[in-house]
C-alpha positions as CSV (number, residue, x, y, z in Angstrom):
1,M,14.3,28.1,-189.4
2,N,18.3,27.7,-190.0
3,Y,19.3,30.6,-191.4
4,F,23.3,29.4,-191.8
5,T,24.9,28.4,-194.8
6,E,28.5,28.0,-195.6
7,I,30.5,26.1,-193.0
8,S,34.0,27.3,-192.4
9,F,37.1,26.3,-190.4
10,P,39.6,29.4,-190.6
11,A,42.3,27.4,-188.7
12,I,42.5,25.4,-191.9
13,D,41.2,27.2,-194.6
14,F,37.9,25.3,-195.0
15,V,34.6,26.6,-196.5
16,W,31.8,24.0,-197.6
17,N,27.9,24.6,-198.1
18,P,26.7,21.0,-197.8
19,S,22.8,20.2,-198.0
20,S,21.4,18.7,-195.0
21,S,19.6,16.0,-197.3
22,F,19.0,14.7,-200.7
23,F,16.1,13.1,-202.7
24,I,15.4,9.6,-204.0
25,G,12.7,10.2,-206.2
26,P,10.1,12.1,-204.3
27,L,11.5,10.9,-200.9
28,Q,13.7,13.1,-198.9
29,I,16.4,11.8,-197.1
30,H,18.2,13.5,-194.6
31,W,22.2,13.2,-194.2
32,Y,21.3,13.1,-190.2
33,G,19.5,9.9,-190.2
34,V,21.9,8.4,-192.7
35,L,24.9,9.3,-190.3
36,I,22.9,7.9,-187.3
37,A,22.0,4.5,-189.4
38,V,25.5,4.1,-190.3
39,G,26.8,4.6,-186.9
40,M,24.2,2.0,-185.6
41,M,25.4,-0.5,-188.4
42,L,29.1,0.0,-187.7
43,A,28.4,-0.3,-183.9
44,V,26.6,-3.7,-184.3
45,L,29.3,-4.8,-186.5
46,Y,31.9,-4.1,-183.7
47,A,30.0,-5.6,-181.4
48,C,29.2,-8.8,-183.0
49,G,33.0,-9.3,-184.0
50,R,33.9,-9.1,-180.4
51,S,30.7,-10.7,-178.9
52,R,32.6,-14.1,-178.0
53,E,35.3,-12.0,-175.8
54,F,32.2,-11.0,-173.7
55,G,30.6,-14.5,-173.8
56,L,28.3,-13.4,-176.2
57,H,26.8,-14.9,-179.5
58,E,26.3,-12.8,-182.5
59,D,22.9,-13.9,-183.2
60,D,21.5,-12.8,-179.6
61,L,22.9,-9.7,-180.1
62,I,20.9,-9.2,-183.4
63,D,17.9,-10.0,-181.6
64,G,18.9,-7.3,-179.0
65,V,19.1,-4.6,-181.5
66,L,15.3,-5.6,-182.8
67,C,14.7,-5.2,-179.2
68,V,16.9,-1.9,-178.0
69,V,16.4,0.4,-180.8
70,P,12.6,1.3,-180.4
71,F,13.3,1.8,-176.9
72,A,16.1,4.3,-177.6
73,V,14.1,5.9,-180.2
74,L,11.4,6.7,-178.0
75,C,12.9,7.8,-175.3
76,A,15.3,10.2,-177.1
77,R,12.2,11.8,-178.4
78,L,10.4,11.6,-174.9
79,Y,13.4,13.4,-173.2
80,Y,13.4,16.2,-175.8
81,C,9.7,16.6,-175.8
82,I,9.5,16.6,-171.8
83,F,12.1,19.5,-171.5
84,Q,10.8,21.5,-174.6
85,W,7.2,21.3,-173.5
86,D,6.4,24.8,-174.5
87,I,6.6,23.6,-178.1
88,Y,4.1,20.7,-177.7
89,A,1.8,21.8,-175.3
90,D,-0.9,23.4,-177.9
91,D,-0.7,20.3,-180.1
92,P,0.5,17.1,-178.3
93,L,0.3,15.3,-181.4
94,S,3.2,17.0,-182.6
95,I,5.3,14.7,-180.4
96,L,4.9,12.0,-182.9
97,Y,6.1,14.1,-185.7
98,I,9.7,12.7,-185.4
99,W,10.8,13.3,-188.9
100,E,10.7,17.5,-187.9
101,G,13.4,16.5,-185.7
102,G,14.0,16.8,-181.7
103,L,15.9,13.9,-180.4
104,A,17.9,14.0,-177.1
105,I,21.1,11.6,-177.5
106,Y,21.2,11.2,-173.2
107,G,17.4,10.3,-173.5
108,G,18.7,7.7,-176.2
109,V,21.1,6.2,-174.0
110,I,18.9,5.5,-171.1
111,G,15.9,4.2,-173.4
112,A,18.9,1.8,-174.8
113,A,19.9,0.5,-171.3
114,I,16.1,-0.1,-170.6
115,G,16.0,-2.0,-173.5
116,I,18.9,-3.6,-172.7
117,A,17.7,-4.7,-169.5
118,V,14.3,-6.2,-171.0
119,F,16.3,-8.0,-173.5
120,A,18.7,-9.7,-171.0
121,K,15.6,-10.7,-168.9
122,I,13.8,-12.3,-172.1
123,K,17.3,-13.9,-172.9
124,K,18.5,-14.6,-169.5
125,S,19.6,-18.0,-170.1
126,K,21.9,-17.0,-172.8
127,V,23.5,-13.6,-171.9
128,N,24.3,-11.6,-169.0
129,L,23.0,-7.8,-168.4
130,L,26.3,-6.4,-167.1
131,A,28.3,-8.2,-170.2
132,V,25.8,-7.0,-172.8
133,L,26.1,-3.2,-171.3
134,D,30.1,-3.8,-171.7
135,I,29.8,-4.5,-175.2
136,T,27.0,-2.3,-176.0
137,S,28.6,0.9,-174.4
138,L,31.3,0.6,-176.8
139,G,29.2,0.5,-179.5
140,F,27.5,3.8,-178.2
141,L,30.6,5.6,-178.6
142,I,30.9,4.4,-182.3
143,G,27.5,5.6,-182.9
144,Q,27.7,9.0,-181.1
145,S,30.9,9.8,-182.6
146,I,29.7,9.3,-186.2
147,G,26.3,10.6,-185.5
148,R,27.3,14.2,-184.2
149,W,28.7,14.8,-187.6
150,G,24.9,15.2,-188.9
151,N,24.6,18.2,-186.4
152,F,27.5,19.5,-188.3
153,L,25.5,19.0,-191.5
154,N,22.4,20.1,-190.2
155,R,24.2,23.4,-188.8
156,E,23.2,22.6,-185.3
157,A,24.5,21.7,-181.8
158,F,27.2,24.4,-181.8
159,G,28.6,26.6,-179.0
160,A,28.5,29.9,-178.0
161,P,30.5,32.8,-180.0
162,T,34.0,32.5,-179.7
163,E,37.4,34.0,-181.4
164,S,39.4,30.6,-180.5
165,I,41.6,29.0,-183.0
166,F,39.0,26.0,-183.0
167,R,36.2,28.5,-184.2
168,M,34.0,27.2,-186.8
169,G,32.2,30.1,-189.1
170,L,28.5,30.0,-190.1
171,L,27.5,32.4,-193.0
172,N,24.1,34.3,-191.7
173,S,22.2,34.1,-194.9
174,V,19.9,36.9,-193.4
175,T,22.7,39.2,-192.3
176,G,25.3,38.0,-194.9
177,I,27.8,38.0,-191.9
178,V,30.1,35.0,-190.9
179,E,29.4,33.9,-187.4
180,Y,32.0,32.2,-185.4
181,Y,31.0,29.6,-182.8
182,H,32.6,26.5,-180.8
183,P,32.1,23.4,-183.1
184,T,30.9,21.5,-179.6
185,F,29.5,18.6,-182.0
186,L,33.2,18.4,-183.3
187,Y,34.4,18.1,-179.5
188,E,32.2,15.9,-178.4
189,S,32.8,13.2,-181.6
190,V,36.5,13.5,-180.9
191,W,36.1,13.0,-177.5
192,N,33.7,9.8,-178.0
193,L,36.3,8.5,-180.6
194,V,39.3,9.0,-177.9
195,G,36.9,7.3,-175.4
196,F,36.3,4.4,-177.3
197,L,39.9,3.6,-178.4
198,L,40.9,3.8,-174.8
199,L,37.9,1.6,-173.9
200,H,38.6,-0.8,-176.5
201,F,42.2,-1.6,-175.3
202,L,41.2,-1.5,-171.5
203,S,38.1,-4.0,-172.3
204,K,40.7,-6.8,-173.1
205,K,42.0,-6.5,-169.2
206,R,38.9,-5.9,-167.6
207,K,38.2,-7.4,-164.3
208,F,34.6,-7.6,-163.9
209,D,31.5,-7.5,-165.8
210,G,29.9,-3.8,-166.0
211,Q,33.6,-2.3,-165.9
212,V,33.6,-1.1,-169.1
213,A,30.2,0.0,-169.1
214,L,30.9,2.0,-165.9
215,G,34.0,3.3,-168.0
216,Y,31.7,4.6,-170.6
217,V,29.4,6.4,-168.5
218,A,32.3,8.3,-166.6
219,W,34.1,9.1,-169.9
220,Y,31.1,10.3,-171.7
221,G,29.7,12.1,-168.7
222,L,32.8,13.6,-168.4
223,G,33.2,15.3,-171.6
224,R,29.4,16.3,-171.9
225,T,29.6,18.2,-168.6
226,F,32.0,20.3,-170.2
227,I,31.0,20.6,-173.5
228,E,27.4,20.9,-172.8
229,G,28.3,24.1,-170.7
230,L,29.0,25.4,-174.2
231,R,26.2,24.5,-175.9
232,M,23.6,27.4,-177.1
233,D,20.9,24.7,-177.3
234,S,20.6,23.0,-174.3
235,L,17.9,21.5,-172.8
236,Y,16.9,23.2,-169.2
237,W,15.1,22.6,-166.2
238,G,14.5,26.0,-164.6
239,P,18.0,27.4,-164.9
240,V,19.6,23.9,-164.9
241,R,21.0,22.5,-168.2
242,V,19.3,19.0,-167.7
243,S,21.8,17.4,-169.5
244,Q,24.8,18.6,-167.9
245,L,23.6,18.2,-164.5
246,L,22.9,13.8,-165.5
247,A,26.4,14.2,-166.9
248,A,27.9,15.5,-163.8
249,V,26.2,13.4,-161.4
250,S,26.4,9.9,-163.8
251,C,30.1,10.6,-164.1
252,F,30.6,11.0,-160.6
253,A,28.3,8.0,-159.6
254,A,30.6,5.9,-162.0
255,V,33.8,6.8,-160.9
256,V,32.7,6.1,-157.2
257,V,31.2,2.4,-158.1
258,L,34.5,2.0,-160.3
259,I,36.7,2.6,-157.5
260,V,34.8,0.8,-154.9
261,A,34.4,-2.4,-157.1
262,M,38.4,-2.2,-157.7
263,M,39.1,-1.9,-154.0
264,R,37.3,-5.2,-153.6
265,K,39.8,-6.8,-156.1
266,P,37.5,-8.7,-158.4
267,D,38.2,-12.1,-159.6
268,P,38.4,-12.0,-163.4
269,A,37.1,-16.1,-163.2
270,K,33.8,-14.2,-162.6
271,L,33.5,-12.8,-165.7
272,F,30.6,-14.3,-167.6
273,V,32.9,-14.9,-170.7
274,N,35.0,-17.1,-168.4
275,V,32.1,-18.7,-166.6
276,K,30.5,-19.8,-169.9
277,A,34.1,-21.3,-170.9
278,A,34.5,-23.1,-167.8
279,Q,30.8,-24.7,-167.9
280,Q,31.4,-25.5,-171.4
281,A,34.8,-27.0,-170.7
282,T,32.9,-29.2,-167.7
283,E,30.0,-30.3,-170.2
284,E,33.0,-31.7,-172.7
285,E,34.6,-33.3,-170.1
286,T,31.4,-35.0,-168.6
287,Q,30.3,-36.1,-172.4
288,E,34.0,-37.1,-172.8
289,T,34.0,-39.2,-170.1
290,E,30.1,-40.9,-171.1
291,E,31.3,-41.7,-174.1
292,Q,34.2,-43.6,-172.7
293,E,32.4,-45.3,-170.4
294,E,29.6,-46.2,-173.3
295,S,32.9,-47.6,-175.3
296,A,34.3,-49.4,-172.5
297,N,30.9,-51.3,-171.8
298,G,30.1,-51.7,-175.5
């Protein structure tokens, strides 16, 4: 049970006691779910708006959402439950009680990547896996940046106690004392927003398909490596913070692949969007030639 009520930020003289949910008739709606949905919607709108720059079509991306979301939710839940198995061991069916909370972002990202691979396999004649990963990774940063504010409303995902100027105060309703912690949800939200802005502009000058996705893995992994170290609710594998280890390893791997790929001096002409444009130009030229020949013969 969460005993925290008022949230405060002394540095800006901010105090608020928001509700984590609201009701529509008998139906209870959690703000965390609303924010995740909003983040997902904005991510999809952004991806559709830039889809042509990656050689993709809006309709295909919408179809992809229907394929990816189930994988993302399932893996986010499984990732959390696996590393909190002591909670579910006596009642495995409670794994299905997703409305009680317990989703891990890294699990969601892994699930989304699997879903994207499945989607690209199904639509292999229309999409390119790496191009889809590029545009989707930008959407991830949008969704993650917004979704983290659900943790703020839930008074969760904060860090260790601190007296830093950036500290967040939480009023303990049992003791009546304000306790101060690192607002790690805020750190990650801002980190993701900055990452989105950087990759948004860098994506316009990408040299090969998959470059933006690798940039996402490196950027998010770097930030999560340090931020996870401050968290008080990390998932553990023995003495190891699972997400921190995964973040560090994935960041290192992505940086190595990026360096190797750039050393090989990739040809931008091989970008999926440019290949498709060249194919379309060839088809149009062939069609025009055929029409001219038919006209001359007629």
